[in-house]
NUKOL-991926 format. One record per residue: residue in three letters; z, x, y of N, C-alpha, C in turn. Coordinates in steps of 0.2 Angstrom, whole numbers. Example, Ala and Ser with C-alpha at 12.3 -4.5 7.8 and 13.67 -1.06 7.14 Angstrom:
BEGIN
ALA,39,66,-28,39,62,-22,39,66,-16
SER,35,64,-11,36,68,-5,39,64,0
***
This chain:
BEGIN
MET,917,897,1225,918,890,1221,915,891,1214
LYS,909,894,1214,906,895,1207,910,900,1203
THR,913,905,1206,917,910,1203,923,906,1200
LEU,926,902,1203,932,898,1201,930,893,1195
ARG,925,890,1195,922,886,1190,921,890,1184
TYR,918,896,1185,916,900,1179,922,903,1176
SER,927,904,1180,934,907,1177,937,901,1173
ALA,937,895,1176,940,890,1172,937,889,1165
VAL,930,889,1165,926,888,1159,928,893,1154
PHE,928,900,1157,930,906,1152,937,905,1149
ALA,941,902,1153,948,901,1151,948,896,1145
MET,945,891,1146,945,886,1141,941,888,1135
ILE,936,891,1135,933,894,1129,937,899,1126
SER,941,903,1129,945,908,1126,951,905,1123
LEU,954,899,1126,959,895,1122,956,893,1115
ILE,950,890,1116,948,887,1110,946,892,1104
LEU,944,898,1106,942,903,1101,948,907,1099
PHE,953,908,1103,958,913,1101,965,910,1099
VAL,966,903,1101,972,900,1099,972,899,1092
PRO,977,900,1088,977,899,1081,977,892,1079
LYS,974,890,1074,973,883,1072,979,880,1069
ILE,981,874,1071,987,871,1068,985,866,1063
SER,988,866,1057,986,861,1052,992,856,1051
PHE,990,850,1051,995,845,1050,995,842,1043
SER,1000,840,1040,1001,837,1034,998,830,1034
GLN,994,828,1029,992,821,1029,997,816,1027
GLY,1003,819,1025,1008,814,1023,1008,812,1016
VAL,1014,810,1014,1014,808,1007,1011,801,1006
GLN,1007,801,1001,1003,795,999,1003,793,992
THR,1002,786,991,1002,784,984,995,780,983
LEU,993,780,976,987,777,974,989,774,967
THR,990,768,967,992,764,961,987,760,957
GLU,987,761,951,983,757,946,987,753,941
CYS,986,747,940,990,743,935,985,739,931
ILE,987,738,924,983,734,920,989,730,916
PRO,987,724,914,991,719,911,994,723,904
ALA,1001,722,904,1004,724,897,1004,719,892
GLN,1007,720,887,1007,715,881,1011,709,883
THR,1016,709,886,1020,704,888,1018,700,894
HIS,1018,693,894,1015,690,900,1018,691,906
MET,1014,693,911,1016,694,918,1020,701,919
GLN,1019,706,913,1021,712,914,1015,717,915
PHE,1016,722,919,1010,726,921,1012,734,920
SER,1008,737,916,1008,744,915,1005,748,921
CYS,1008,752,925,1005,755,931,1006,762,931
LYS,1001,765,934,1001,773,935,1000,773,943
VAL,1004,778,945,1004,780,952,1003,787,954
MET,998,789,958,997,796,960,1001,797,966
ILE,1005,801,967,1009,803,973,1007,810,975
THR,1005,811,981,1003,817,984,1006,818,991
ASP,1006,824,993,1008,826,1000,1002,830,1002
GLY,998,826,1006,991,829,1007,987,830,1001
THR,986,836,999,982,837,993,987,840,987
VAL,993,841,989,998,843,984,1001,838,980
PRO,1001,838,973,1005,833,969,1012,833,970
VAL,1015,827,971,1023,827,971,1026,827,964
ILE,1029,832,962,1032,832,955,1039,832,955
ASP,1042,831,949,1049,831,947,1053,827,952
ARG,1052,821,954,1055,817,959,1058,812,955
GLU,1064,809,957,1067,803,955,1064,798,959
ILE,1061,793,956,1058,788,960,1059,781,957
VAL,1060,776,961,1061,769,959,1056,765,963
VAL,1053,760,959,1048,755,962,1051,749,963
SER,1051,745,968,1052,738,968,1046,734,971
ALA,1046,728,971,1040,724,973,1043,717,977
LEU,1039,716,982,1040,710,985,1034,706,987
MET,1033,700,988,1027,697,990,1027,695,997
PRO,1023,699,1001,1023,698,1008,1023,691,1011
SER,1019,687,1007,1018,679,1009,1024,675,1008
MET,1028,678,1003,1035,674,1002,1041,678,1001
PRO,1043,681,1007,1048,686,1007,1054,683,1004
MET,1058,686,1000,1064,684,997,1063,679,992
ALA,1057,676,990,1057,671,985,1056,673,978
HIS,1055,680,977,1054,682,970,1060,688,969
ASN,1062,688,963,1068,692,961,1065,697,956
VAL,1062,703,958,1058,707,954,1063,713,952
LYS,1064,715,946,1069,720,944,1065,727,945
PRO,1069,731,950,1066,738,951,1065,742,944
ALA,1060,746,944,1058,750,938,1058,757,940
LYS,1061,761,936,1061,769,936,1054,771,934
LEU,1052,776,938,1045,779,936,1046,786,932
ASP,1042,787,927,1042,792,923,1036,796,924
MET,1037,803,924,1031,808,925,1027,807,919
THR,1020,807,920,1015,808,914,1015,815,912
ASP,1013,816,906,1013,823,903,1006,827,906
ASN,1001,823,907,995,826,907,992,827,915
ILE,995,824,920,992,825,926,998,826,931
GLU,998,831,935,1004,833,940,1003,828,945
GLY,1009,825,947,1009,820,952,1008,813,950
GLN,1007,812,944,1006,805,941,1012,802,938
TYR,1014,797,939,1020,793,936,1018,787,933
GLU,1022,784,929,1020,778,926,1026,774,925
PHE,1025,767,925,1031,762,925,1028,755,922
ILE,1032,751,920,1031,744,918,1035,740,923
ILE,1032,735,926,1035,730,931,1033,723,929
GLU,1038,719,929,1037,712,927,1037,708,934
LEU,1032,704,935,1031,700,941,1031,693,939
GLU,1032,689,944,1033,681,943,1026,678,944
MET,1022,681,947,1015,678,948,1010,682,951
LEU,1003,681,950,998,685,953,997,684,960
GLY,994,689,963,993,689,970,995,695,974
GLU,996,695,980,997,701,984,1004,703,984
TRP,1005,709,982,1012,712,982,1013,718,986
MET,1019,719,988,1020,726,992,1025,730,987
PHE,1022,736,985,1026,740,980,1029,745,985
SER,1036,745,984,1040,750,988,1043,756,984
TYR,1040,762,985,1042,768,980,1048,771,984
ASP,1053,772,981,1059,775,984,1060,782,980
LEU,1058,787,984,1059,794,981,1066,796,984
GLN,1070,798,978,1077,800,980,1079,807,981
THR,1075,812,978,1077,819,979,1071,823,980
PRO,1071,828,984,1077,831,987,1079,828,994
LYS,1074,824,997,1076,820,1002,1074,813,1001
LYS,1077,808,1004,1075,801,1003,1069,799,1007
LEU,1064,796,1004,1058,794,1007,1056,787,1004
ARG,1054,782,1008,1051,776,1006,1043,776,1007
LEU,1040,774,1002,1032,774,1003,1030,766,1001
MET,1026,763,1005,1024,756,1004,1017,756,1002
GLU,1015,752,997,1008,751,995,1007,744,994
LYS,1002,741,997,1000,734,995,995,734,989
ILE,997,729,984,993,729,978,991,721,977
ILE,985,720,975,983,713,973,982,713,966
LEU,986,709,963,985,708,955,982,701,954
GLY,977,701,950,974,694,949,968,695,944
ARG,965,689,943,958,690,939,952,690,944
ASP,947,693,942,941,694,945,942,695,953
VAL,946,700,954,947,702,961,941,706,964
THR,939,704,970,934,707,973,936,709,980
MET,937,715,982,940,717,989,934,720,993
SER,935,720,999,931,723,1004,935,727,1009
ASN,932,729,1014,935,733,1020,939,739,1017
GLY,935,743,1013,938,750,1010,944,749,1005
THR,945,743,1002,949,743,996,946,745,990
HIS,950,746,985,947,748,978,948,742,973
SER,944,742,968,945,737,963,945,740,957
HIS,950,739,952,950,743,946,949,738,940
GLY,944,737,937,943,734,931,944,726,932
ASN,943,724,938,944,717,940,951,714,938
LYS,955,719,938,962,717,937,967,718,943
VAL,966,724,946,970,726,951,966,729,957
SER,968,728,963,965,732,968,971,733,973
HIS,970,738,978,975,740,983,972,741,990
LYS,975,740,995,973,740,1002,975,747,1004
***
């Protein structure tokens, strides 16, 4: 009985030590920061898009926005993203919203394969967030 138990333990240790490690991608992620633009209710935004730790570059991307608390109540014109010159994986865009509050930004990556990324953004004055969210200059935060 002890021999069988030792054999099972030895087999498990061998599997742990000698089986090659499998690495999984963390997936494509966004991190958005927005500041008010010169026009009322327009926001100048920058988004960093990465696949794990690798910047996503040279992609055709369009962003649209909807307010989760009022679905289909706002008509926000989608904006095309432009890559910034100084940071790989960073894109910029200007979006015009109808009010402050919680918005869901939907990033549609068109090429080489279609992919939709969603990010919740809170736009407002003196925003203070908790539970692992970030605040940027008391203007914008994201969950």
